[in-house]
C-alpha positions in Angstrom: -11.9 35.6 53.7 -12.1 39.1 55.1 -15.4 40.7 55.8 -17.0 43.2 53.4 -17.9 46.5 55.0 -20.8 48.5 53.5 -21.5 52.0 54.5 -22.5 55.4 53.1 -20.5 58.6 52.7 -21.5 62.1 53.7 -23.5 62.5 50.5 -25.4 59.2 51.0 -23.5 57.3 48.3 -22.7 53.7 49.0 -19.1 52.8 49.9 -17.8 49.2 50.0 -14.6 48.3 51.7 -13.0 45.0 50.9 -9.9 43.2 49.7 -10.7 41.2 46.6 -9.3 39.9 43.3 -11.6 39.6 40.3 -10.6 36.7 37.9 -12.3 35.7 34.7 -15.2 38.0 35.2 -16.1 38.0 31.5 -17.9 41.1 30.4 -17.6 43.0 33.6 -19.0 46.6 33.1 -18.4 49.5 35.4 -21.1 52.2 35.3 -20.6 55.8 36.4 -23.2 58.4 35.6 -23.9 58.0 31.9 -20.5 56.4 31.2 -19.9 52.6 31.0 -16.6 50.9 30.8 -16.5 47.3 29.8 -13.3 45.7 31.0 -13.1 43.1 28.3 -13.6 45.8 25.6 -11.1 48.1 27.3 -8.4 45.4 27.1 -9.3 44.3 23.6 -9.2 47.8 22.1 -6.4 49.5 24.0 -4.3 46.6 25.3 -4.4 48.3 28.8 -2.4 46.3 31.4 0.3 46.3 33.9 3.6 44.8 32.7 6.0 42.8 34.7 7.9 45.9 35.8 4.7 47.6 37.1 4.4 50.1 34.3 0.9 51.0 33.1 0.6 50.2 29.4 -1.9 51.1 26.8 -0.9 48.5 24.2 2.0 46.0 24.2 5.5 47.1 23.1 6.5 45.6 19.8 9.8 46.9 18.3 8.9 46.9 14.6 5.8 44.9 13.7 2.1 44.8 14.1 0.9 43.5 17.4 0.6 46.3 19.9 -3.1 45.6 20.5 -3.7 49.3 20.3 -4.6 49.9 16.6 -5.1 53.4 15.2 -6.5 54.3 11.8 -9.5 55.8 10.1 -12.1 54.3 12.6 -10.0 55.2 15.7 -7.4 57.9 15.1 -6.4 58.8 18.7 -4.9 56.4 21.4 -5.9 58.6 24.4 -7.8 61.9 24.7 -7.6 64.5 27.5 -10.2 67.2 27.1 -10.1 70.2 29.5 -11.3 73.8 29.4 -11.2 76.9 31.7 -14.9 76.6 32.7 -15.6 80.1 31.3 -13.7 81.7 34.2 -10.9 84.4 34.0 -7.9 84.0 36.3 -4.2 85.0 36.6 -1.1 83.7 38.3 -2.0 80.1 37.6 -0.1 77.6 35.5 -2.8 75.4 33.9 -2.0 72.4 31.7 -4.1 69.5 30.3 -1.4 67.0 31.4 1.8 66.8 33.3 4.7 64.4 33.2 7.8 64.9 35.4 10.9 62.9 36.1 12.8 64.0 39.2 16.6 63.7 39.3 17.7 63.2 42.9 21.3 62.1 42.6 24.5 62.6 40.4 24.6 60.9 37.1 27.6 60.0 35.0 28.7 57.8 32.0 27.2 57.5 28.6 23.7 56.6 27.3 21.9 58.2 30.3 18.9 59.6 28.5 16.3 61.3 30.7 13.0 62.9 29.7 10.0 64.3 31.3 8.0 63.0 28.4 8.9 61.1 25.2 7.2 61.5 21.8 8.2 58.7 19.4 7.3 58.1 15.8 9.0 55.1 14.2 9.2 54.0 10.6 9.2 50.1 10.6 8.6 49.5 6.9 7.3 51.0 3.7 8.0 54.2 1.7 6.6 57.5 2.8 5.5 59.6 -0.2 2.9 61.8 1.6 2.8 65.5 0.6 1.4 68.6 2.3 1.3 66.7 5.6 3.7 66.4 8.5 5.0 63.6 10.7 6.5 64.2 14.1 7.8 62.5 17.2 6.2 65.3 19.2 3.7 67.8 17.9 2.7 71.1 19.4 -0.3 73.0 18.1 -1.4 76.6 18.7 -4.8 77.3 17.2 -7.2 80.3 17.1 -10.7 80.6 15.9 -11.9 83.6 13.9 -12.6 86.6 16.1 -10.1 85.6 18.9 -6.8 87.5 19.5 -3.6 85.5 20.3 -1.4 87.0 23.0 2.3 87.7 23.1 4.7 84.8 23.8 2.2 82.3 22.4 3.8 79.3 20.6 3.0 75.8 19.4 6.0 74.5 21.4 7.7 76.2 24.4 11.1 75.1 25.7 12.3 76.6 29.0 15.6 76.4 30.9 15.8 77.5 34.5 19.0 77.8 36.4 18.4 80.2 39.4 20.9 81.6 41.8 22.8 78.8 43.4 22.5 76.5 40.4 25.4 75.7 38.1 25.4 75.2 34.3 28.2 72.7 33.9 30.5 72.0 31.0 29.0 71.9 27.5 25.8 73.6 26.5 22.3 73.8 28.0 19.6 74.8 25.5 15.9 75.4 25.1 16.0 73.4 21.9 18.5 70.7 20.9 19.0 69.4 17.4 20.9 66.2 17.2 20.7 62.5 16.0 21.4 59.0 17.2 22.5 57.9 13.7 22.5 59.6 10.3 24.5 57.0 8.4 21.8 56.1 5.9 21.7 57.0 2.3 20.0 60.3 1.3 18.0 61.4 -1.7 17.0 64.5 0.2 18.7 66.5 2.9 18.7 66.2 6.7 18.4 69.6 8.3 18.0 71.0 11.9 15.2 73.4 11.0 12.7 73.2 8.2 10.5 76.3 7.5 7.6 75.8 5.1 4.9 78.1 3.8 1.5 78.1 5.5 -0.7 75.4 3.9 -3.7 77.5 3.1 -3.2 81.3 3.3 -0.8 84.0 4.4 3.0 84.1 5.0 5.3 84.3 8.0 6.8 87.8 8.8 10.3 86.6 9.8 12.4 83.6 10.7 12.6 84.6 14.4 12.2 87.3 16.9 15.1 88.3 19.2 14.6 90.5 22.3 17.3 93.2 22.7 17.9 92.1 26.3 18.0 88.3 25.6 21.8 88.2 25.7 22.3 86.8 22.2 23.0 90.1 20.5 26.3 92.0 20.8 26.0 95.8 20.3 29.7 96.7 20.1 30.9 98.2 16.8 34.2 96.3 16.5 34.8 94.5 13.2 32.6 95.5 10.2 31.7 99.1 10.8 28.5 98.8 8.7 26.6 97.4 11.6 26.7 97.7 15.4 24.6 94.7 16.2 25.8 91.1 16.0 24.2 87.8 16.7 26.3 85.7 19.0 26.9 82.0 18.2 29.4 79.4 19.3 31.3 77.4 16.7 33.4 74.6 18.3 33.4 76.5 21.6 34.6 79.7 20.0 32.3 82.7 20.2 31.4 84.1 16.7 29.4 87.0 15.6 26.9 87.2 12.7 26.2 90.8 11.5 22.6 92.1 11.7 21.3 94.8 9.4 18.1 96.7 9.7 15.7 96.5 6.8 15.7 100.0 5.2 
């Protein structure tokens, strides 16, 4: 058994150096300031563990049944919370985020079924019939909120999608997009309709002003006057790899 080394850091706090494995410790509780973490409770309520591959898990993967060990409902509605703020300080030139997930691609990829994501949001229906109204369900949810008295700035959004391809990079065959609408399988029966974009009225008050905003220098508008002479502005879209133009008319 290796020796346990006890010392103090520069602030006078105790530091213990050792190699040890804790087994069957029962109700082991770790105290830090006013917070206490009971290891047995942590495992029982969240299912936190390392799986055989070394991945950190909150809950146990179950394809389509109860048994994740990480139960959400009226008493506990959130699996994990990350709370941050700006500390009341003003700053610029900084990219702040409450969380970050990145997957780095370092070699060529080929073949089918190579799905890669920086982060995956996943909502799955395993059983039952959903008849909820005036409430949304989503695999990934973005939310921009303002309190009364605050002013929201330009380029603010519930969800932002970015594509960067600087000088020296190459956009290969096919299409690269800030947003992709697709499906793995839509072969089921339909009483309603499956659509790429669903726009609904605000749930409490007010209305939207337009479907979208397009900057004149974005590259998606053609200003030549060929074709229909009633308009000189056209929205550029691709249909089966053929460039098409949708006329744009100013509201008089």
